[in-house]
C-alpha positions in Angstrom: 147.2 89.1 119.9 144.7 86.9 121.7 145.1 88.4 125.2 147.1 91.0 127.0 147.6 90.8 130.8 148.2 93.8 132.9 149.2 93.2 136.5 151.7 93.0 139.3 155.2 91.9 138.1 156.4 90.1 141.1 159.1 87.5 141.8 157.7 84.6 143.8 159.8 83.2 146.6 158.5 79.9 147.7 159.2 78.5 151.2 157.7 75.6 153.3 156.9 76.7 156.8 155.1 75.2 159.8 151.9 76.4 161.4 153.9 78.2 164.1 155.5 80.5 161.6 152.1 81.7 160.4 150.9 82.4 164.0 154.2 83.9 165.2 154.1 86.4 162.3 150.4 87.2 162.9 149.4 86.1 159.4 145.9 84.9 158.4 146.3 81.5 156.7 145.5 81.3 152.9 145.3 85.1 152.4 147.6 87.8 151.1 149.2 90.4 153.3 150.8 93.6 151.9 154.2 94.4 153.6 155.1 98.1 153.1 158.5 98.0 154.9 161.2 96.4 152.9 163.3 95.7 156.1 160.4 94.0 157.7 160.0 91.8 154.6 163.8 91.0 154.4 163.8 90.1 158.1 161.0 87.6 157.6 162.8 86.2 154.6 166.1 85.9 156.4 164.7 83.0 158.7 163.6 80.8 155.9 164.9 78.2 153.5 163.9 79.1 149.9 162.5 76.2 147.9 162.1 78.0 144.6 162.4 81.5 143.0 160.1 82.1 139.9 158.6 85.0 138.0 155.1 85.4 139.3 152.1 87.7 139.7 148.6 86.5 139.4 147.7 87.6 135.9 151.2 86.9 134.6 150.8 83.3 135.7 147.5 83.1 133.8 149.1 84.6 130.7 152.0 82.1 130.9 149.4 79.3 131.1 147.6 80.7 128.0 151.0 80.8 126.2 151.7 77.2 127.0 148.3 76.3 125.6 149.4 77.9 122.2 147.8 81.4 122.4 149.7 84.6 121.3 149.9 86.6 124.4 151.5 89.7 126.0 151.9 91.3 129.4 152.5 94.7 131.0 153.9 95.0 134.5 156.4 97.2 136.1 159.9 96.0 137.3 163.1 97.8 138.1 166.3 97.5 136.3 167.8 95.2 139.0 168.7 91.5 139.4 165.1 90.4 140.0 163.8 92.6 137.2 166.1 90.9 134.8 165.0 87.5 136.1 161.5 88.5 135.7 161.8 89.5 132.1 163.8 86.4 131.2 161.2 84.3 132.8 158.4 85.7 130.6 160.5 85.7 127.4 161.4 82.0 128.0 157.6 81.3 128.1 156.9 83.1 124.7 155.2 86.0 126.4 155.7 89.4 124.7 156.7 91.7 127.5 155.6 95.2 126.7 157.6 97.1 129.2 161.1 98.8 129.1 162.6 98.5 132.5 164.7 101.3 134.0 166.3 102.0 137.4 163.3 102.9 139.7 163.3 104.3 143.2 162.0 101.0 144.5 163.1 97.5 143.7 161.3 94.8 141.8 158.3 93.4 143.7 158.6 90.2 145.7 156.0 87.8 147.1 156.9 85.4 149.8 154.7 82.4 149.4 154.5 80.3 152.6 153.3 76.7 152.1 152.2 74.9 155.2 152.1 71.1 155.6 148.3 71.1 154.5 149.4 72.5 151.2 147.6 75.9 151.9 149.6 79.0 150.8 149.8 82.2 152.7 151.3 85.2 150.9 153.3 88.2 152.1 153.8 90.7 149.3 156.3 93.6 149.0 155.0 95.3 145.9 158.1 97.4 145.4 157.9 99.2 142.0 155.2 96.8 140.7 152.5 98.7 142.6 153.6 102.0 141.0 152.4 101.2 137.5 150.9 104.2 135.9 149.1 105.2 132.6 152.4 106.0 130.9 153.2 102.2 131.3 150.1 101.2 129.3 150.5 101.4 125.5 147.0 102.1 124.0 147.9 100.6 120.6 149.0 97.3 122.2 145.7 97.2 124.1 143.6 98.0 121.0 145.4 95.1 119.0 144.5 92.5 121.6 141.2 90.6 121.5 140.9 90.9 125.2 142.8 92.3 128.2 143.0 90.5 131.6 143.5 92.5 134.9 143.9 91.6 138.4 142.3 93.0 141.6 145.7 92.9 143.3 146.8 95.8 141.3 143.8 98.0 141.8 144.6 100.9 144.0 143.8 104.5 144.3 146.1 106.9 142.3 148.4 105.8 139.5 147.4 102.0 139.2 143.8 103.1 138.9 144.5 105.4 136.1 146.5 102.7 134.3 143.5 100.5 134.6 141.1 103.1 133.3 143.2 103.8 130.3 143.5 100.1 129.4 139.7 99.5 129.9 138.9 102.5 127.8 140.9 101.1 124.9 140.1 97.5 125.2 137.9 95.3 122.9 136.9 93.1 125.9 137.9 93.2 129.5 138.3 90.2 131.9 139.4 90.6 135.5 140.1 88.5 138.6 138.9 89.9 141.9 142.1 88.2 143.3 141.6 88.1 147.0 139.0 88.8 149.7 141.5 91.4 151.1 141.2 93.3 147.8 137.5 93.0 147.6 136.9 94.3 151.1 139.4 97.1 150.6 137.8 98.4 147.3 134.2 97.1 147.5 132.4 100.1 145.9 135.0 100.3 143.0 135.0 96.5 142.4 131.2 96.4 142.4 131.1 99.2 139.8 133.7 97.5 137.6 131.8 94.1 137.7 128.5 95.8 137.0 129.6 98.3 134.3 133.0 97.7 132.8 133.9 94.0 132.9 132.9 91.5 130.3 134.2 88.6 132.3 134.7 88.4 136.1 136.6 85.7 137.9 136.2 85.2 141.6 136.1 82.5 144.2 132.9 82.0 146.3 134.1 84.0 149.4 135.2 87.0 147.2 131.7 87.0 145.5 129.8 86.7 148.7 131.8 89.5 150.3 131.4 91.8 147.1 127.5 91.6 147.2 127.2 91.0 150.9 125.4 87.7 150.1 123.9 85.5 152.8 124.0 82.4 150.7 125.3 81.3 147.3 121.8 81.5 145.7 122.1 85.3 146.0 125.4 85.1 144.0 123.6 83.1 141.2 120.8 85.6 141.1 123.3 88.4 141.0 125.1 86.8 138.1 122.0 86.3 136.2 121.0 89.9 136.5 124.4 91.1 135.4 123.9 89.9 131.8 127.7 89.5 131.5 129.9 86.5 132.3 130.6 85.6 135.9 132.9 82.6 136.7 133.1 81.5 140.3 135.4 78.8 141.7 134.0 77.0 144.8 136.8 74.9 146.1 135.5 71.3 146.7 132.2 72.2 145.0 133.9 72.8 141.6 133.2 75.9 139.6 130.2 77.7 138.0 129.8 80.1 135.1 126.7 82.4 134.8 125.8 84.3 131.7 122.3 85.7 131.8 120.1 82.7 132.6 122.7 80.2 131.4 124.2 78.6 134.4 126.9 75.9 134.0 128.5 73.9 136.8 131.3 71.3 136.9 132.9 69.2 139.7 136.5 68.8 140.8 139.1 66.2 140.0 139.3 63.4 142.6 142.3 61.7 144.2 144.8 64.4 143.4 148.1 64.6 145.3 147.9 68.2 146.7 151.3 69.7 147.0 150.9 73.5 146.8 147.7 75.4 146.0 149.6 78.4 144.8 148.4 79.4 141.3 145.2 77.2 141.3 143.0 80.2 140.6 145.5 81.7 138.1 145.7 78.5 136.0 142.0 77.9 136.3 141.5 81.4 134.6 144.1 80.5 132.0 142.3 77.3 131.1 138.8 79.0 131.0 140.0 81.9 128.9 141.7 79.6 126.5 138.4 77.9 126.0 136.5 81.2 125.8 138.9 82.8 123.2 138.8 79.6 121.1 135.0 79.3 121.1 134.6 76.3 123.5 131.2 75.6 125.0 130.7 76.9 128.6 131.2 73.5 130.1 134.3 72.9 128.0 135.7 76.2 129.3 135.1 75.1 132.9 136.7 71.7 132.2 139.8 73.2 130.7 140.1 75.5 133.8 139.7 72.5 136.0 142.3 70.6 134.0 144.9 73.4 134.4 144.3 74.0 138.0 144.4 70.3 138.8 147.8 70.0 137.2 149.4 73.1 139.0 148.4 72.1 142.6 150.3 68.8 142.3 153.6 70.6 142.0 155.5 73.5 143.8 154.8 76.9 142.3 152.3 78.6 140.1 153.5 77.8 136.7 153.5 74.5 134.8 
């Protein structure tokens, strides 16, 4: 198998909202907020019109993109044996993703992410992790990890306790490890752990500019570049309108963005960028070709609703 993703198994519920809704619910636009109270989550959802419901989760979206590009892929993520859990499993199977998880009735329901799209196409997320955040080392099959060329992890899933042990087991058995830092919220919450992962355990790190600046407390982007060079590993940073950059030792490669796109929904832009980049990497593309494939995939997904093509 080319690549095995391990991440949050979450069903995305996509809704269009106005700016007032973001302000009234004390949300910070373009970030992700964890909601721990299921009643609070359901109450927020009850006031909205749902545009689309689709199997999601950051790494799962990337893995589906890799499958669509013709790679043999798998995914591990925890769902409950409920209606959304069944939908989630069906969603992966329909995309030729091998799902290495046997669902059973859990104490908590399958995780849900409310994706709120404002008129400027920005997306703000409220996530009720449910059982997705309870993944543990027993859910990770070492043999499946060993049989994959690479594993791909997400910062969203990293937390103290059980998920951390699941990650450590996967990393210990992996041939190569890639990870997305996921969100500045995750970086700020787990900075020492993330820095240790980036420096010592990951072969490839995906991040956006704000996440990397926060991780190393950088004053400017040149500090990120110097940090990347000193890592002697692969660091891939997306920079919004400035395109993206990959740094591997002293090799620094940059590309721009697609012009004149009809922005509809930025959900999944980073997930699909990672899918395109990893497709290139796993199939021996040059660094600039990897960046271009990432750009192509992310450009396509932001011109539609939802995080999957």
